[in-house]
N, C-alpha and C positions, 0 to 999 in steps of 0.2 A: 861290766856298764857302769857307765855314766852314772853318779846321783841326778839326781831332779834338778838341783839347782847347778848341773855343769850341762844337763840338758838347756837350762832356762838362757844359761850362757851362750851355748849354740846358738838357741834360737834369735837371739838379739842378736849376734855374730851375724846371721842369715839376712837381717834385716839392715844390718849396716852395708853389708857385703851387695846386698840390693840396692842402696842408695852408694854404694860406690860404683856401681857396676852400669848405675841411671849417670852418675856425673861422667864418668870416661866414656860414653856413648855422645854423650850430648859436648864432649870436648874434643871428638873423632867426628863429629857432627861439625863444629866449630871449624877444625884441622880442614876439614873438606873443603869447606864454605869460602874458611879465608886459601888457602891451594886454588879454588875457583876466580876470586875475586883476584891473586896475585896475575892468575892466568887473563882472564878480562882488562886486567889493567894495562897489564903489556901487549894484550894488544889493541887498547885504547892508543895507547902509549905510539903503537904504529899505524895505526888511525891517523893519530893527530899529526905526526911526522910524515907522511906520505898528504895527507889533506893541505898543511901549511908549504910541500912544494906544490901540488897541483895550482896552491893560491899565487906561488910567487911564480908559476911560469904562467899563468892569465895573466897576471898584470904585465909580467915582458911581452906577451903578445902585443898587450891592451898598448902598452907603451911604443911598441914595434909599429903598430898602424897608424896611432899620434904622428910619429913621426914620418910616416907614410902619406899623410894627411896634409902635415906641414911642409912637408918636401912638395906635393901635388902643389901646394895651395900658392907656394915662391912661385913656383914654375909656371903657372898660370899666370901672375902678375906678371913676372917677367917679359911672358909673350904677351899681353896686352901691353904694355909698357913699349916692346918693339914695335906693335904694329900700330900704336899712337904713333910713333915716332915716327916711320914710314908715311901714314896721312900729313904728318906736322909739313914733313918733306916735300909729297907731293901738292901740299896747298903752298907751300912756298915758292915752285918752283909753276904754277898757274900764275898766280899774283906778279910773279914776276915778265911771263908772259902777254898778261894782259896789258903791264904795262909798257910794255915792247910795240904791243899792237896800237895802242892808244898815242903813243910817242910818233908813229905812221899815219894815223890818222890825222894828227896836226898838223904834219909836215902837207898832209893833203889839201885840207884844208886853206893853209895858207897860199899854197900857188894855184890854188882855184881863186880865191878873192885876188891873188892879182894880176889873175888872166897871165902869165908870165910865165916864160922855161925856168924850171929850174936851175939856182945859181950851184956852180962846181959845188960849193959845200955844200950845199942841202942834199944835190947829187951824193955827195959821197956820205953825210947821215944818214940816208934814205936806204945805199946799198948799205950800210954796215947794221941798221938797226935791222932790217928785211933778214940780214945773214943771219941775224942775231937769235930772231923771231923763227926761224926755220929749225936752227939748233936746239932752239929752247922746246919747238913743236915736236921734234927728234927723242928730245932728252925725257920730256911729259912723256911722250908715248910710250920709251924703252921703260922709264920709272913706273905708269901705271900697270905694263904686262907685271915687271917685277914685284909689286906692291900685291898683285890680284894673286900671282902665284903664290907668296908668302903668306898674304891673309888667306890664300887656302889649304896651305900647309897648320898655320897656326888655328885655324877654325878645326881643322882635323884633329891635332893634337889637344886642343882646348874641351872637344867633344870627350875624348880619349879621356883626358885628364877627367872630367864631370863624371863621366861612369864609370872610373876607377873610385872616386869618391863614394858616388855613391854606394858601391860594392863593400867598401873597405868601412861606409857608416853602418850598415849593414851588419859586417864582423864586430865592429866597436861596442853595438847595440848588442847583439850576443854572447861576448865577452864579458859586456857590463855585469849581463844577466847569471852568464856563470860563475864571475868571483861573487856577485852578492849570494847565491846559491851555496859555494862552497863557502864563504864568511859565517854560515850559516851551520855550515855543517861544524865547522872549528866549532864554534860557540855548544853547538849541540857535545861533541866530543865533551868539550872540556867542562860543561856543566855535568855529566855523567863522571870523568874519571876526578873530579871533586867529589863527588856523592859516593862513588864506591870508598873513595881514599877517607869517608867517615864512617861508612859500612865497617871498612876495615878497621878503624880505631876503636869501632864500638864491639865488633867482635874478640878483637884481643884485649879488651878490657873484660868482656863476658869471660872469654877463655883464661883468664888471669886469676875473676874471679872461682870458676868453677877448678882451678888445678887449686885454689888456696882449700879451696871446700874441702878435696878430695886430700891434699896433705892433710889436714884435721883429721879425717875421717880415716885415712890412712892410720893414724895415733892412735884414734879410738880400739879400731881393729885391732893391730898388735897389742894395746894394754887386756883386750878381753883374751885372747890368744894366752898372754903372758900370765891374767889370771889363773885362766883355765886348767891349763898345764900346771901351774903350782898347785890348784885344790886336787887336780892328777895325783899327782906326785905324791900328796902330803898325805890324801885319803889312804892308801893301803900299801906296804911294802912293798905286797907282789904287784900294786899297778902295771900296767900297761906301757905305762911312762917310762918305766924303772930304764937305765942306759943298760941295763944286762940283761934283759928280757931277750927273749929268741928271734924275734922280729928285729928289734932294733939294734943286734948283733949283725942279723942276717942283711939289714940295711946298709950297714956302714962299710960290711966287708964287700958290698956289692958297689961300691965307690970306683964309677969311673968303667963298670963290667956291665953296668944295666942298660939294655934297651932304650931307646929313645922312645915316647908314651904316643910318639906320630911318626909313622914310615914311610916312603921318605920323607925327609922333611927339612927347613932351614932356621936359622933362627934370623929374626925378622926385626925382633927388638930387643935388645940386650937387658940383664939384669942392674940393678941398681941407679943411682944415681948420671946422666947421659941429656947429650945433645938429643933432641928431637929428632926421628927419624927422617922427618920431612921438612918442620919448621924451623929454619936457621933462627940460631939465637935462643932460643926454648930448652928449657932443660924439665926433664920427666925423673921421675922415681920409679921405678919398677920392682914391685917382689919380685917378679918371675922373670920368665921370657916368653916371647910370643912367638910360636913358631907356626910356618907356613909352608903346608899341605896339600893335597890334590883333597877336592871337594869330596866329603863324603866320605874319605878315609877312617879305616877303622883306628878309635884312642883304645890303648892297651895302659893297665897297670904295669909300673915299674919293678913293683918288689910285693912280697907277700904281706896281708896288710887286711883289716875290713872297713867296711866302705861304712863310715859314722853320719854321714848328712848327703842325701842327695835333695837339691833346692834349684829352683828356678827362677832366673833374671830375667824380664821382660827385654825382648829385643838383644836379650845377648845368650839366650839359650839354657840351656842347662850346666850346673855344676855341681860336680861328684868328688868327696871333699874323703881321702881313704888315709887309713891311721898306719903304720909302722912300729909301732912300739914309742919312744922316745919322738919319732918323725912323722910328719903330716904332708903330705904330696896333695895337689888340686890342681883338678882340671875341668877349664872352662868353656865355653862356650860351643858345648856338645847339640849336635839337632838331636840326636835318637841316644836313649841310654838301654843298657845289659843288665843292669845290677839295682839294686835295691839298698836302702840300710838295714846294716846287722850281716847283710851277706860277705863271707869268708871268699878274698882270694889269693890266687897265685899269682905270680911273678906270670907278664905277657897273656893274662884272662884281659879280653875283651868288657869294657867302659860301658860301648857307644862307637858314635860316627860322629865326627868335628862337621860344623859348619858348613854350608856352601860357599862360606868365601875360603875355607880352608885354614881359619887361621882358632891357632888351640893357644891358650893360654894358661902356662903347667908352671905353678908352683909349688917348692920343698922348703919343710920347718924342722930345723932343730927342736923342738921345747919351744921355745918364744925366739928364733931365730931365724930371717927368713936367710934360708942359703943360694947362693947362685950355681941356679943348675945347669950348668956347661962346667963347673968343677966336678960334679956326678958322672955326668953323661956325655957322652963323646957323637952328639950331634949330625 
């Protein structure tokens, strides 16, 4: 039996363990939230990249529409100038025709006043003017036909140009509105990304604070274990902490022959200081190992011993501490238990069942030293 002081130390140890478990649970929550944020940031980065691509493509479409409108405007100006040129040519021909007719009129007026026949010179001149008038008349007629045809074609083309411009103007309005919405979406994503970065920084600061607290807490736990083991060893020469007692000898001889406390299972978090299994760049210090098995699987004692403590940690299930002479084993995150304090156990006896997540935290101590369970048990 432990002395009253020893039990007091264990009670204090339970309190510290509870604090440690709470801190570990908080770190696990932060880790989970960080992973979620990392995923969210990746999604936001993808969304931002795609949004920028959409914005660029929309702007390309808008530039294409502007270019088409510019071409249509140039075409309309060119065709309008061509129509004006034809009209000017027609007016010039009409003016020349009128001038010839006026000349003929003047010749006739002169002949009428003189009352005599036209002289040879006047007759030649009149014939020439009449010939020119006929040619101009024919040319004006042909030019009118040609201009009417050209103007008809120009009118149709200008009408088509006008209709296409209206369609392009509608598309331009739609694209401008789409660009505006995409720009707003881009701004929203950038703001969310910035907020996530701030949240990540805050969580990492919280995580670091939790880890520092956990390291300090772990040190205090180790000090208490050291004090307890020292007191137990010095209390009596027949103390169960002795290296030569049967439980200690049996435990030591069972090295690498003892069965895993959880079967089937695999190690998902190793012993000692190492990189965090999910968070890059983060170091963790584990005094045991975390085993992943099936939900509600049976957890068994690895060697003969005595249950020295059964305690519950909120959100972390039940923990059982078993003493094997100079050795201690700890089984944490139990959903149900089959033992109580003071029970004498044999190897492979059921302690209870693991939690719904299938994770068992398992530690081995030899007096004041935490041992690597993978050097004692073949998992």
